[in-house]
Backbone as ProteinMPNN parsed JSONL, in Angstrom:
{"seq_chain_A": "XXXXXXXXXXXXXXXXXXXXXXXXXXXXXXXXXXXXXXXXXXXXXXXXXXXXXXXXXXXXXXXXXXXXXXXXXXXXXXXXXXXXXXXXXXXXXXXXXXXXXXXXXXXXXXXXXXXXXXXXXXXXXXXXXXXXXXXXXXXXXXXXXXXXXXXXXXXXXXXXXXXXXXXXXXXXXXXXXXXXXXXXXXXXX", "coords_chain_A": {"N_chain_A": [[-8.532, 24.045, -22.539], [-10.177, 21.424, -20.881], [-12.244, 19.499, -18.594], [-13.28, 16.458, -19.823], [-15.197, 14.411, -19.386], [-17.369, 12.73, -16.992], [-18.049, 13.441, -13.484], [-17.194, 16.088, -13.226], [-17.408, 17.176, -15.687], [-16.822, 19.491, -18.3], [-15.592, 21.439, -16.744], [-13.386, 24.106, -16.808], [-9.905, 24.156, -17.366], [-6.822, 25.63, -16.576], [-3.863, 26.298, -18.489], [-0.34, 25.708, -17.949], [1.563, 28.6, -17.429], [3.738, 29.98, -19.943], [6.178, 28.352, -22.105], [7.071, 25.827, -21.474], [5.589, 23.527, -21.049], [3.441, 21.07, -22.572], [0.298, 20.703, -23.063], [-1.885, 17.839, -22.95], [-3.872, 17.175, -25.71], [-7.455, 17.554, -26.102], [-8.52, 15.606, -27.808], [-6.59, 13.52, -27.762], [-6.622, 12.992, -25.029], [-9.281, 12.068, -24.666], [-9.132, 9.751, -26.242], [-7.21, 8.28, -24.784], [-8.608, 7.747, -22.366], [-10.73, 6.269, -23.366], [-9.369, 3.981, -24.041], [-8.427, 2.976, -21.588], [-10.477, 3.002, -19.726], [-13.718, 3.649, -19.793], [-14.481, 4.791, -17.4], [-14.118, 4.659, -13.784], [-14.015, 2.708, -10.77], [-13.182, 3.853, -8.079], [-9.833, 3.591, -6.71], [-6.391, 4.708, -7.124], [-4.535, 7.301, -8.641], [-1.454, 8.228, -10.258], [-0.019, 11.078, -11.423], [2.671, 11.69, -12.895], [4.31, 13.545, -14.313], [3.015, 16.15, -13.96], [2.277, 18.707, -15.142], [-0.307, 20.742, -16.069], [-2.085, 19.215, -14.746], [-4.121, 17.903, -16.054], [-4.578, 15.159, -16.919], [-4.662, 13.633, -14.515], [-6.743, 14.98, -13.158], [-8.849, 14.513, -14.92], [-9.05, 11.744, -14.583], [-9.877, 11.654, -11.887], [-12.372, 12.913, -12.15], [-13.669, 10.94, -13.545], [-14.055, 8.909, -11.745], [-11.868, 7.862, -10.255], [-10.571, 7.601, -6.993], [-8.509, 8.982, -5.527], [-5.665, 11.086, -6.243], [-2.205, 11.524, -6.964], [-0.114, 14.133, -7.699], [2.776, 15.165, -9.426], [5.3, 17.443, -10.176], [8.205, 19.1, -11.337], [8.387, 21.772, -11.763], [7.743, 24.966, -10.483], [5.686, 26.712, -11.403], [4.004, 24.896, -12.672], [3.148, 23.261, -10.531], [1.722, 25.141, -9.037], [-0.289, 25.723, -10.916], [-1.551, 23.199, -11.124], [-2.62, 23.012, -8.518], [-4.397, 25.206, -8.575], [-6.135, 24.364, -10.637], [-7.186, 22.034, -9.5], [-8.577, 23.224, -7.421], [-10.457, 24.74, -8.886], [-11.955, 22.663, -9.88], [-12.984, 21.701, -7.589], [-11.649, 19.612, -6.169], [-9.603, 19.401, -4.339], [-9.411, 17.978, -1.932], [-9.082, 15.384, -2.724], [-6.563, 14.999, -3.6], [-2.958, 14.92, -3.671], [-0.244, 17.062, -3.995], [2.947, 17.538, -5.254], [6.088, 19.174, -5.461], [8.684, 18.092, -7.192], [11.428, 16.26, -8.626], [11.011, 13.735, -11.067], [12.263, 11.121, -10.779], [13.171, 11.173, -8.093], [10.744, 11.528, -6.832], [9.471, 9.095, -7.426], [11.096, 7.336, -5.963], [10.516, 8.243, -3.364], [7.803, 7.564, -3.211], [7.968, 4.777, -3.275], [9.224, 4.338, -0.819], [7.126, 5.087, 0.815], [5.506, 2.977, 0.406], [3.557, 2.991, -1.618], [1.11, 2.211, -4.118], [-0.42, 2.158, -7.344], [-3.441, 2.354, -9.288], [-3.607, 3.563, -11.703], [-1.15, 5.063, -13.694], [0.172, 7.95, -14.979], [2.414, 8.961, -17.418], [3.761, 11.584, -18.791], [6.058, 13.127, -19.858], [8.025, 16.133, -20.637], [8.762, 16.199, -24.057], [11.426, 16.6, -24.928], [12.923, 15.911, -22.731], [12.644, 13.272, -22.055], [12.609, 10.35, -20.087], [11.478, 7.903, -20.184], [11.983, 5.131, -20.444], [13.638, 4.579, -18.259], [11.911, 5.353, -16.183], [9.746, 3.535, -16.533], [11.07, 1.093, -16.133], [11.885, 1.398, -13.436], [9.385, 1.636, -12.132], [8.271, -0.864, -12.744], [10.06, -2.559, -11.392], [9.658, -1.944, -8.754], [7.105, -2.341, -7.703], [5.084, -0.343, -7.988], [2.811, -0.272, -9.487], [-0.468, -1.44, -9.326], [-1.919, -4.763, -9.357], [-3.995, -5.047, -11.364], [-3.63, -2.698, -12.674], [-2.874, 0.12, -14.904], [-0.436, 1.684, -16.98], [-0.024, 4.734, -18.559], [1.784, 6.009, -21.067], [2.693, 8.88, -22.586], [4.178, 10.076, -25.486], [6.656, 11.284, -27.85], [5.966, 10.428, -31.185], [8.076, 9.4, -32.64], [9.629, 8.083, -30.829], [10.479, 4.898, -29.844], [9.305, 2.664, -27.651], [10.135, -0.171, -25.6], [8.621, -3.477, -25.741], [8.491, -4.746, -23.33], [9.253, -4.08, -19.924], [10.824, -5.363, -17.522], [8.483, -6.643, -15.399], [6.477, -5.314, -16.654], [4.285, -5.013, -19.405], [3.736, -4.1, -22.754], [0.563, -3.297, -23.92], [-0.909, -1.892, -25.724], [-0.517, 0.473, -28.371], [-0.938, 3.592, -29.72], [-1.034, 6.093, -32.283], [-1.183, 9.58, -32.717], [-0.88, 11.896, -34.852], [2.029, 13.657, -34.175], [2.213, 12.582, -31.697], [2.386, 9.795, -29.525], [0.781, 7.141, -27.74], [1.43, 4.829, -25.317], [0.401, 1.931, -23.69], [0.789, 0.15, -20.732], [0.758, -2.848, -18.736], [0.858, -5.018, -15.836], [2.619, -8.072, -16.098], [2.818, -11.162, -14.846], [4.827, -13.003, -15.436], [8.122, -12.736, -15.924], [10.143, -12.124, -18.688], [13.058, -13.911, -19.641], [16.388, -13.072, -20.618]], "CA_chain_A": [[-8.442, 22.772, -21.865], [-11.343, 21.212, -20.03], [-12.536, 18.123, -18.204], [-14.096, 15.974, -20.924], [-16.303, 13.551, -18.987], [-17.46, 12.432, -15.563], [-18.82, 14.345, -12.622], [-16.72, 17.47, -13.377], [-17.416, 17.45, -17.129], [-16.967, 20.883, -18.695], [-14.779, 22.337, -15.922], [-12.256, 24.657, -17.555], [-8.607, 24.04, -16.714], [-5.833, 26.566, -17.108], [-2.571, 25.737, -18.878], [0.809, 26.262, -17.241], [2.097, 29.743, -18.174], [5.041, 29.79, -20.569], [6.294, 27.398, -23.208], [7.768, 24.634, -21.008], [4.72, 22.363, -21.006], [2.649, 20.792, -23.754], [-0.878, 20.003, -22.545], [-2.488, 16.787, -23.753], [-5.05, 17.699, -26.405], [-8.706, 16.89, -25.729], [-8.681, 14.417, -28.653], [-5.716, 12.474, -27.228], [-7.132, 12.657, -23.69], [-10.477, 11.238, -24.859], [-8.671, 8.444, -26.727], [-6.56, 7.595, -23.659], [-9.609, 7.237, -21.423], [-11.481, 5.206, -24.036], [-8.535, 2.778, -24.027], [-8.166, 2.456, -20.239], [-11.63, 3.149, -18.835], [-13.544, 5.087, -19.649], [-14.819, 5.223, -16.039], [-13.428, 3.867, -12.78], [-14.661, 2.491, -9.469], [-12.166, 4.072, -7.06], [-8.436, 3.467, -7.095], [-5.552, 5.891, -6.962], [-3.747, 7.612, -9.834], [-0.244, 9.028, -10.158], [0.252, 11.914, -12.593], [4.069, 11.925, -12.521], [4.764, 14.802, -14.918], [1.676, 16.71, -13.869], [1.951, 19.845, -15.998], [-1.483, 21.442, -15.54], [-2.885, 18.248, -13.997], [-5.28, 17.503, -16.85], [-4.843, 13.72, -16.946], [-5.079, 13.216, -13.178], [-8.058, 15.564, -12.861], [-9.809, 13.76, -15.733], [-9.231, 10.446, -13.914], [-10.709, 11.915, -10.701], [-13.73, 13.19, -12.622], [-14.239, 9.688, -14.06], [-14.295, 7.947, -10.685], [-10.72, 7.528, -9.423], [-10.817, 8.171, -5.668], [-7.448, 9.912, -5.129], [-4.576, 11.23, -7.212], [-0.965, 12.174, -6.566], [0.441, 14.912, -8.808], [4.165, 15.544, -9.224], [5.979, 18.18, -11.236], [9.362, 19.78, -10.762], [8.275, 23.195, -12.058], [6.908, 25.697, -9.527], [4.478, 27.211, -12.09], [3.126, 23.747, -12.912], [2.553, 22.872, -9.245], [0.729, 26.173, -8.733], [-1.394, 25.523, -11.86], [-2.273, 21.998, -10.694], [-3.414, 23.37, -7.324], [-5.504, 26.078, -9.003], [-7.086, 23.557, -11.402], [-7.892, 21.186, -8.526], [-9.52, 24.11, -6.711], [-11.529, 25.061, -9.835], [-12.778, 21.456, -10.014], [-13.384, 21.328, -6.223], [-11.088, 18.276, -5.928], [-8.389, 19.515, -3.536], [-9.383, 16.954, -0.877], [-8.822, 14.085, -3.336], [-5.27, 15.066, -4.267], [-1.705, 15.344, -3.077], [0.548, 17.721, -5.039], [4.336, 17.673, -4.822], [7.095, 19.721, -6.368], [9.819, 17.199, -7.085], [11.904, 15.633, -9.851], [10.281, 12.476, -11.221], [12.985, 9.991, -10.194], [13.147, 11.302, -6.629], [9.358, 11.308, -6.404], [9.214, 7.654, -7.479], [11.779, 6.741, -4.811], [9.745, 8.599, -2.164], [6.564, 6.775, -3.233], [8.341, 3.414, -2.895], [9.437, 4.366, 0.635], [5.791, 5.18, 1.439], [4.815, 1.74, 0.042], [2.397, 3.347, -2.426], [0.893, 1.576, -5.418], [-1.442, 2.91, -8.072], [-4.215, 1.663, -10.307], [-3.308, 4.283, -12.948], [0.03, 5.928, -13.659], [0.328, 8.734, -16.207], [3.766, 9.44, -17.688], [3.695, 12.493, -19.932], [7.149, 14.086, -19.652], [8.382, 16.968, -21.791], [9.346, 15.323, -25.075], [12.877, 16.782, -25.018], [13.587, 15.424, -21.517], [12.04, 11.98, -21.726], [13.361, 9.235, -19.52], [10.403, 6.93, -19.996], [12.508, 3.775, -20.257], [14.087, 4.501, -16.868], [10.714, 5.416, -15.333], [9.022, 2.27, -16.656], [11.87, 0.063, -15.474], [11.808, 1.611, -11.985], [8.016, 1.308, -11.695], [8.115, -2.31, -12.832], [10.907, -3.23, -10.4], [9.369, -1.504, -7.389], [5.705, -2.608, -7.346], [4.277, 0.874, -7.898], [1.57, -0.485, -10.225], [-1.303, -2.513, -8.786], [-2.042, -5.949, -10.21], [-4.843, -4.816, -12.538], [-3.433, -1.307, -13.059], [-2.376, 0.488, -16.227], [0.449, 2.844, -17.128], [-0.226, 5.445, -19.814], [2.964, 6.794, -21.411], [2.494, 9.734, -23.756], [5.523, 10.403, -25.939], [6.845, 11.616, -29.258], [5.7, 9.256, -32.023], [9.353, 8.879, -33.129], [10.247, 7.298, -29.758], [10.02, 3.514, -29.779], [9.483, 2.038, -26.347], [10.185, -1.627, -25.645], [7.382, -4.197, -25.433], [8.541, -5.163, -21.927], [10.185, -3.516, -18.951], [10.664, -6.249, -16.374], [7.151, -7.242, -15.301], [5.523, -4.497, -17.4], [4.105, -5.467, -20.778], [2.991, -3.204, -23.631], [-0.682, -3.913, -24.377], [-1.482, -1.111, -26.812], [0.174, 1.698, -28.767], [-1.675, 4.347, -30.738], [-0.357, 7.32, -32.694], [-2.053, 10.715, -33.074], [0.043, 12.9, -35.379], [3.384, 13.477, -33.642], [2.085, 12.054, -30.338], [2.049, 8.376, -29.38], [0.361, 6.711, -26.409], [1.73, 3.423, -25.069], [-0.256, 1.47, -22.461], [1.439, -1.008, -20.126], [0.144, -3.497, -17.578], [1.721, -6.029, -15.235], [2.582, -9.449, -16.538], [3.488, -11.845, -13.731], [5.971, -13.808, -15.861], [9.166, -11.895, -16.487], [10.913, -12.811, -19.729], [14.5, -13.932, -19.42], [17.136, -12.678, -21.817]], "C_chain_A": [[-9.624, 22.631, -20.909], [-11.402, 19.759, -19.586], [-13.559, 17.608, -19.205], [-15.328, 15.209, -20.457], [-16.29, 13.327, -17.48], [-18.187, 13.501, -14.792], [-18.388, 15.801, -12.706], [-16.64, 17.891, -14.842], [-17.637, 18.936, -17.394], [-16.152, 21.863, -17.872], [-13.572, 22.799, -16.739], [-10.995, 24.561, -16.719], [-7.638, 24.996, -17.382], [-4.558, 25.808, -17.476], [-1.477, 26.371, -18.026], [1.338, 27.435, -18.064], [3.472, 29.44, -18.765], [5.002, 28.698, -21.615], [6.929, 26.071, -22.779], [6.902, 23.387, -20.967], [3.886, 22.281, -22.278], [1.418, 20.021, -23.274], [-1.378, 18.928, -23.507], [-3.744, 17.344, -24.409], [-6.295, 16.927, -25.963], [-8.908, 15.608, -26.524], [-7.851, 13.253, -28.106], [-6.208, 12.033, -25.848], [-8.357, 11.748, -23.788], [-10.083, 9.828, -25.319], [-8.027, 7.634, -25.602], [-7.613, 6.971, -22.753], [-10.535, 6.208, -22.059], [-10.698, 3.898, -24.015], [-8.426, 2.16, -22.63], [-9.378, 2.439, -19.329], [-12.902, 2.714, -19.505], [-13.86, 5.62, -18.248], [-14.239, 4.233, -15.037], [-14.258, 3.774, -11.503], [-13.586, 2.622, -8.397], [-10.764, 3.9, -7.612], [-7.705, 4.772, -6.912], [-4.678, 6.054, -8.19], [-2.501, 8.397, -9.45], [-0.073, 9.762, -11.473], [1.667, 12.449, -12.382], [4.643, 13.21, -13.096], [3.52, 15.663, -15.068], [1.336, 17.822, -14.829], [0.82, 20.653, -15.382], [-2.397, 20.512, -14.745], [-4.054, 17.667, -14.765], [-5.598, 16.019, -16.83], [-5.327, 13.219, -15.588], [-6.45, 13.739, -12.807], [-9.143, 14.851, -13.67], [-10.096, 12.406, -15.079], [-10.102, 10.602, -12.662], [-12.162, 12.138, -11.109], [-14.446, 11.913, -13.055], [-14.293, 8.586, -13.01], [-13.099, 7.483, -9.883], [-10.882, 8.275, -8.099], [-9.815, 9.242, -5.26], [-6.411, 9.987, -6.232], [-3.401, 11.944, -6.57], [-0.398, 12.84, -7.815], [1.866, 15.315, -8.459], [4.624, 16.343, -10.431], [7.132, 18.926, -10.595], [9.288, 21.297, -10.924], [7.297, 23.884, -11.102], [5.603, 26.179, -10.173], [3.484, 26.076, -12.337], [2.416, 23.336, -11.627], [1.456, 23.868, -8.854], [-0.512, 26.018, -9.631], [-2.219, 24.297, -11.486], [-3.169, 22.334, -9.502], [-4.613, 24.24, -7.696], [-6.559, 25.294, -9.782], [-7.859, 22.604, -10.494], [-8.935, 21.999, -7.767], [-10.71, 24.437, -7.612], [-12.483, 23.883, -9.982], [-13.305, 20.967, -8.655], [-12.934, 19.897, -5.885], [-9.851, 18.307, -5.039], [-8.278, 18.404, -2.499], [-9.137, 15.549, -1.411], [-7.4, 13.994, -3.879], [-4.132, 15.422, -3.317], [-0.882, 15.92, -4.222], [1.949, 17.974, -4.498], [5.185, 18.305, -5.908], [8.353, 18.876, -6.17], [10.205, 16.719, -8.485], [11.32, 14.227, -9.895], [10.978, 11.294, -10.547], [12.974, 10.014, -8.673], [11.746, 11.061, -6.091], [9.026, 9.819, -6.402], [9.872, 6.946, -6.289], [11.015, 7.017, -3.518], [8.448, 7.792, -2.078], [6.829, 5.317, -2.87], [8.536, 3.341, -1.378], [8.122, 4.418, 1.392], [4.942, 3.943, 1.159], [3.511, 2.002, -0.716], [2.323, 2.45, -3.654], [-0.343, 2.225, -6.03], [-2.171, 2.026, -9.075], [-4.005, 2.298, -11.684], [-2.06, 5.123, -12.743], [0.138, 6.613, -15.015], [1.758, 9.242, -16.289], [3.706, 10.282, -18.955], [4.774, 13.56, -19.776], [7.323, 15.003, -20.851], [9.131, 16.108, -22.809], [10.871, 15.408, -25.109], [13.617, 16.163, -23.829], [13.057, 14.063, -21.092], [13.042, 11.01, -21.134], [12.375, 8.115, -19.225], [10.92, 5.521, -19.75], [12.967, 3.573, -18.82], [12.891, 4.494, -15.916], [9.966, 4.084, -15.345], [9.773, 1.133, -15.962], [11.756, 0.181, -13.96], [10.428, 1.219, -11.446], [7.812, -0.208, -11.682], [8.894, -3.068, -11.772], [10.49, -2.95, -8.962], [7.89, -1.553, -7.004], [4.872, -1.342, -7.148], [2.941, 0.748, -8.635], [0.813, -1.655, -9.607], [-1.507, -3.604, -9.827], [-2.869, -5.713, -11.471], [-4.695, -3.396, -13.084], [-2.907, -1.131, -14.469], [-1.438, 1.684, -16.108], [0.185, 3.431, -18.499], [1.001, 6.319, -20.037], [2.676, 7.562, -22.69], [3.866, 10.232, -24.19], [5.523, 10.782, -27.412], [6.68, 10.337, -30.084], [6.989, 8.635, -32.567], [10.049, 8.004, -32.086], [9.63, 5.901, -29.754], [10.334, 2.946, -28.41], [9.477, 0.527, -26.526], [8.815, -2.235, -25.341], [7.317, -4.612, -23.969], [9.576, -4.358, -21.163], [10.006, -4.337, -17.689], [9.304, -6.912, -16.42], [6.084, -6.435, -16.048], [5.499, -4.93, -18.858], [3.263, -4.444, -21.55], [1.729, -3.916, -24.108], [-1.321, -3.145, -25.529], [-0.62, 0.108, -27.087], [-0.625, 2.332, -29.888], [-0.91, 5.628, -31.04], [-1.391, 8.341, -33.143], [-1.14, 11.84, -33.55], [1.444, 12.647, -34.848], [3.387, 12.951, -32.201], [1.736, 10.572, -30.385], [1.649, 8.118, -27.932], [0.626, 5.21, -26.317], [1.146, 3.033, -23.716], [0.417, 0.181, -21.996], [0.605, -1.546, -18.984], [1.146, -4.489, -17.017], [1.527, -7.365, -15.922], [3.429, -10.222, -15.54], [4.686, -12.68, -14.154], [6.971, -12.909, -16.553], [9.963, -12.706, -17.498], [12.378, -12.817, -19.358], [15.205, -13.633, -20.739], [17.85, -13.838, -22.45]], "O_chain_A": [[-10.015, 23.578, -20.226], [-10.706, 18.9, -20.128], [-14.592, 18.242, -19.419], [-16.394, 15.336, -21.058], [-15.337, 13.684, -16.788], [-18.857, 14.36, -15.366], [-19.144, 16.68, -12.294], [-15.918, 18.821, -15.2], [-18.515, 19.563, -16.8], [-16.026, 23.023, -18.263], [-12.833, 21.983, -17.289], [-11.004, 24.846, -15.521], [-7.637, 25.149, -18.604], [-4.22, 24.802, -16.852], [-1.669, 27.442, -17.452], [1.544, 27.294, -19.269], [4.273, 28.729, -18.158], [3.94, 28.185, -21.966], [7.291, 25.266, -23.637], [7.434, 22.282, -20.859], [3.657, 23.278, -22.963], [1.489, 18.805, -23.096], [-1.303, 19.087, -24.725], [-4.59, 17.925, -23.73], [-6.199, 15.788, -25.506], [-9.412, 14.622, -25.986], [-8.347, 12.131, -27.998], [-6.209, 10.843, -25.536], [-8.451, 10.759, -23.061], [-10.635, 8.837, -24.842], [-8.273, 6.434, -25.482], [-7.518, 5.793, -22.411], [-11.074, 5.353, -21.355], [-11.293, 2.821, -23.976], [-8.341, 0.939, -22.506], [-9.295, 1.889, -18.231], [-13.119, 1.526, -19.748], [-13.545, 6.769, -17.938], [-13.907, 3.103, -15.395], [-15.082, 4.638, -11.205], [-13.124, 1.616, -7.859], [-10.528, 4.041, -8.812], [-8.298, 5.803, -6.592], [-4.144, 5.08, -8.72], [-2.486, 9.129, -8.46], [0.008, 9.134, -12.528], [1.861, 13.506, -11.781], [5.401, 13.899, -12.412], [3.033, 15.877, -16.179], [0.2, 17.888, -15.3], [0.971, 21.193, -14.287], [-3.37, 20.963, -14.14], [-4.902, 16.997, -14.176], [-6.767, 15.645, -16.735], [-6.296, 12.463, -15.516], [-7.243, 13.017, -12.203], [-10.237, 14.61, -13.159], [-11.246, 11.97, -15.026], [-10.971, 9.768, -12.409], [-13.076, 11.607, -10.478], [-15.668, 11.809, -12.948], [-14.553, 7.433, -13.352], [-13.282, 6.764, -8.9], [-11.28, 9.44, -8.082], [-10.194, 10.281, -4.718], [-6.287, 9.076, -7.051], [-3.57, 12.844, -5.746], [-0.226, 12.201, -8.853], [2.141, 15.753, -7.342], [4.367, 15.962, -11.574], [7.045, 19.338, -9.438], [10.05, 22.025, -10.287], [6.163, 23.436, -10.935], [4.536, 26.071, -9.569], [2.273, 26.268, -12.227], [1.21, 23.088, -11.637], [0.386, 23.47, -8.394], [-1.642, 26.163, -9.165], [-3.449, 24.342, -11.525], [-4.346, 21.976, -9.488], [-5.716, 24.033, -7.189], [-7.754, 25.531, -9.607], [-9.054, 22.389, -10.696], [-10.038, 21.521, -7.504], [-11.853, 24.415, -7.155], [-13.682, 24.074, -10.186], [-13.987, 19.945, -8.581], [-13.715, 19.086, -5.388], [-9.114, 17.322, -4.991], [-7.177, 17.934, -2.213], [-8.997, 14.612, -0.625], [-7.058, 13.019, -4.548], [-4.314, 16.117, -2.317], [-0.828, 15.333, -5.302], [2.118, 18.551, -3.424], [5.033, 18.021, -7.096], [9.0, 18.934, -5.125], [9.397, 16.77, -9.412], [11.155, 13.596, -8.851], [10.335, 10.541, -9.815], [12.787, 8.976, -8.038], [11.575, 10.465, -5.028], [8.371, 9.331, -5.48], [9.27, 6.06, -5.682], [10.88, 6.132, -2.672], [8.043, 7.383, -0.989], [5.995, 4.685, -2.221], [8.073, 2.402, -0.73], [8.008, 3.861, 2.484], [3.8, 3.855, 1.609], [2.502, 1.334, -0.493], [3.344, 1.989, -4.164], [-1.195, 2.767, -5.325], [-1.605, 1.087, -9.633], [-4.203, 1.645, -12.708], [-1.928, 5.815, -11.734], [0.188, 5.959, -16.057], [2.259, 9.871, -15.357], [3.61, 9.748, -20.06], [4.472, 14.738, -19.587], [6.842, 14.707, -21.945], [10.042, 15.367, -22.44], [11.54, 14.392, -25.299], [14.82, 15.916, -23.917], [13.027, 13.744, -19.903], [14.166, 10.87, -21.615], [12.424, 7.471, -18.177], [10.358, 4.791, -18.934], [12.717, 2.524, -18.226], [12.86, 3.723, -14.957], [9.596, 3.566, -14.291], [9.165, 0.307, -15.281], [11.553, -0.821, -13.273], [10.326, 0.546, -10.42], [7.255, -0.764, -10.735], [8.441, -4.11, -11.298], [10.925, -3.648, -8.047], [7.474, -0.87, -6.069], [4.044, -1.28, -6.238], [2.042, 1.564, -8.433], [1.378, -2.727, -9.391], [-1.294, -3.393, -11.021], [-2.467, -6.145, -12.551], [-5.531, -2.939, -13.864], [-2.543, -2.095, -15.142], [-1.616, 2.563, -15.266], [0.171, 2.707, -19.495], [1.235, 7.265, -19.285], [2.445, 6.971, -23.745], [4.631, 10.748, -23.375], [4.528, 10.621, -28.118], [7.2, 9.285, -29.713], [6.995, 7.455, -32.92], [10.968, 7.259, -32.426], [8.412, 5.748, -29.67], [11.5, 2.77, -28.054], [8.893, 0.005, -27.476], [7.955, -1.578, -24.754], [6.232, -4.808, -23.421], [10.631, -4.006, -21.69], [9.131, -4.042, -16.874], [8.996, -7.652, -17.354], [4.917, -6.828, -16.073], [6.538, -5.18, -19.468], [2.225, -3.984, -21.073], [1.811, -5.021, -24.644], [-2.177, -3.68, -26.233], [-0.059, 0.706, -26.169], [-0.946, 1.683, -30.883], [-0.227, 6.179, -30.176], [-2.344, 8.015, -33.851], [-0.677, 12.647, -32.744], [1.996, 11.563, -35.036], [4.438, 12.882, -31.564], [0.901, 10.144, -31.181], [2.119, 8.792, -27.016], [0.123, 4.423, -27.12], [1.366, 3.717, -22.716], [0.59, -0.757, -22.774], [-0.153, -0.816, -18.346], [2.165, -4.772, -17.646], [0.412, -7.739, -16.283], [4.625, -9.964, -15.405], [5.5, -13.038, -13.303], [6.707, -12.383, -17.634], [10.402, -13.821, -17.216], [12.888, -11.835, -18.817], [14.686, -13.905, -21.821], [18.523, -13.669, -23.466]]}, "name": "protein", "num_of_chains": 1, "seq": "XXXXXXXXXXXXXXXXXXXXXXXXXXXXXXXXXXXXXXXXXXXXXXXXXXXXXXXXXXXXXXXXXXXXXXXXXXXXXXXXXXXXXXXXXXXXXXXXXXXXXXXXXXXXXXXXXXXXXXXXXXXXXXXXXXXXXXXXXXXXXXXXXXXXXXXXXXXXXXXXXXXXXXXXXXXXXXXXXXXXXXXXXXXXX"}
């Protein structure tokens, strides 16, 4: 695993020890950033299911100013911190050990909003529909922001979650990437 592009291009990143995480492949990571960037002029990212921190660190390397990383696993949090240190990005990041739903609630209380939100939960424990609904209802995404949801290709996410609208979906083998943005007009049922 490595940083693919930007000012930290080539920096090697370690994976989380054990079999509980599934790092985003370089091919999928490159495709994600080609769809949403590929480079940024500031902004703040949320890497909600941080794992090793690869998506958030890639965003920082490509110009995002700050990133918040969340993972509930102690080994993952330690790996994120070590990878941030290897990339000399510790001062651009906040890292928290917390469950995703509780972390989202805490971010709402802090009145945070993000230009990029990465949702890449373990496939077996996905609650993407709940996460997307909560984010859409609680103004966690900035007006021109994007949400990147990485999930099992067999999982079909809705086209809309409140004010969030699906703008693109791509499949790479057994992995799918769904991109959402804000749409100011909420559809009525």
